[in-house]
C-alpha positions as CSV (number, residue, x, y, z in Angstrom):
1,X,-89.6,4.7,-27.1
2,X,-89.0,2.8,-24.2
3,X,-87.1,3.3,-21.1
4,X,-85.2,0.7,-19.1
5,X,-84.4,2.1,-15.3
6,X,-82.0,0.5,-13.3
7,X,-80.9,1.5,-9.7
8,X,-77.1,1.0,-8.9
9,X,-76.2,-1.8,-6.5
10,X,-75.8,-1.8,-2.6
11,X,-73.5,1.4,-1.6
12,X,-71.2,1.9,1.3
13,X,-74.6,4.5,2.4
14,X,-76.7,1.4,2.5
15,X,-74.0,0.1,5.4
16,X,-73.6,2.8,7.1
17,X,-77.5,3.3,7.1
18,X,-76.9,7.3,6.1
19,X,-78.7,9.6,3.6
20,X,-77.0,9.7,0.4
21,X,-78.2,12.1,-1.8
22,X,-75.2,13.5,-3.8
23,X,-72.7,12.1,-1.1
24,X,-70.4,10.1,-3.2
25,X,-70.3,6.7,-2.1
26,X,-68.9,3.7,-3.9
27,X,-70.5,0.1,-4.5
28,X,-69.9,-2.4,-1.8
29,X,-68.7,-5.9,-3.2
30,X,-72.2,-6.9,-2.7
31,X,-73.1,-4.0,-4.7
32,X,-70.6,-5.0,-7.8
33,X,-72.3,-8.6,-7.4
34,X,-75.7,-6.8,-7.9
35,X,-74.6,-4.4,-10.8
36,X,-73.1,-7.4,-12.3
37,X,-76.0,-9.7,-12.5
38,X,-78.3,-7.0,-13.6
39,X,-75.7,-6.0,-16.5
40,X,-75.6,-9.8,-17.3
41,X,-79.6,-9.7,-17.4
42,X,-80.7,-6.7,-19.0
43,X,-77.7,-7.6,-21.7
44,X,-79.5,-11.3,-22.2
45,X,-83.4,-9.7,-22.2
46,X,-83.1,-6.3,-24.0
47,X,-81.4,-4.6,-26.8
48,X,-79.9,-1.1,-25.4
49,X,-79.5,1.5,-27.9
50,X,-78.2,4.4,-25.3
51,X,-77.0,4.6,-21.9
52,X,-77.3,7.4,-19.4
53,X,-76.4,7.6,-15.8
54,X,-75.8,9.8,-13.1
55,X,-71.8,11.0,-13.0
56,X,-72.1,9.6,-9.2
57,X,-69.3,7.0,-8.3
58,X,-71.7,3.8,-7.5
59,X,-73.7,4.7,-10.6
60,X,-70.4,5.1,-13.0
61,X,-69.7,1.4,-11.4
62,X,-72.7,0.0,-12.2
63,X,-72.6,1.7,-16.0
64,X,-68.8,0.3,-16.2
65,X,-70.4,-3.2,-15.7
66,X,-73.6,-2.8,-18.5
67,X,-71.0,-1.3,-20.6
68,X,-68.8,-4.6,-20.4
69,X,-72.1,-6.3,-21.6
70,X,-73.4,-4.1,-24.0
71,X,-70.5,-2.4,-25.3
72,X,-72.3,1.0,-25.3
73,X,-70.4,4.2,-23.7
74,X,-72.3,5.4,-20.6
75,X,-73.3,9.2,-21.1
76,X,-73.3,11.0,-17.7
77,X,-75.8,13.4,-17.2
78,X,-75.7,15.8,-13.7
79,X,-79.9,15.7,-14.4
80,X,-79.9,11.9,-13.1
81,X,-78.1,12.7,-10.0
82,X,-80.3,12.2,-6.8
83,X,-82.3,14.9,-5.2
84,X,-79.7,17.4,-3.1
85,X,-80.7,16.6,0.2
86,X,-78.2,19.3,1.9
87,X,-77.4,18.9,5.4
88,X,-79.2,15.3,5.6
89,X,-76.5,14.2,3.0
90,X,-74.2,11.3,5.0
91,X,-75.9,12.2,8.3
92,X,-77.4,9.0,10.1
93,X,-81.1,8.0,9.1
94,X,-81.8,7.0,12.7
95,X,-80.6,10.5,14.3
96,X,-81.8,13.0,11.7
97,X,-85.1,13.2,13.3
98,X,-83.9,14.3,16.9
99,X,-81.0,16.2,15.7
100,X,-82.3,18.4,12.3
101,X,-85.4,20.8,12.6
102,X,-87.2,20.5,9.6
């Protein structure tokens, strides 16, 4: 068995420079373009049998574009979600070290 792991495109959290974790940010326009490009590349270089993804918005959007190119229905799996970073979620990457005790 071979696995191909694809990360979602740029999300709103990347622009805001905040921790994402399980916060449900969508893809930006740039992220949509990135996801479309990777979908085109994957479909022309690989024969995919299954498509699994996290249920988060950013991965659903990426999977939808993969579905367009591969015809595969995404299977959403909670265990593929990012690490639950609790209080750090949605918080600025710059502010956290000075405001959050570890």
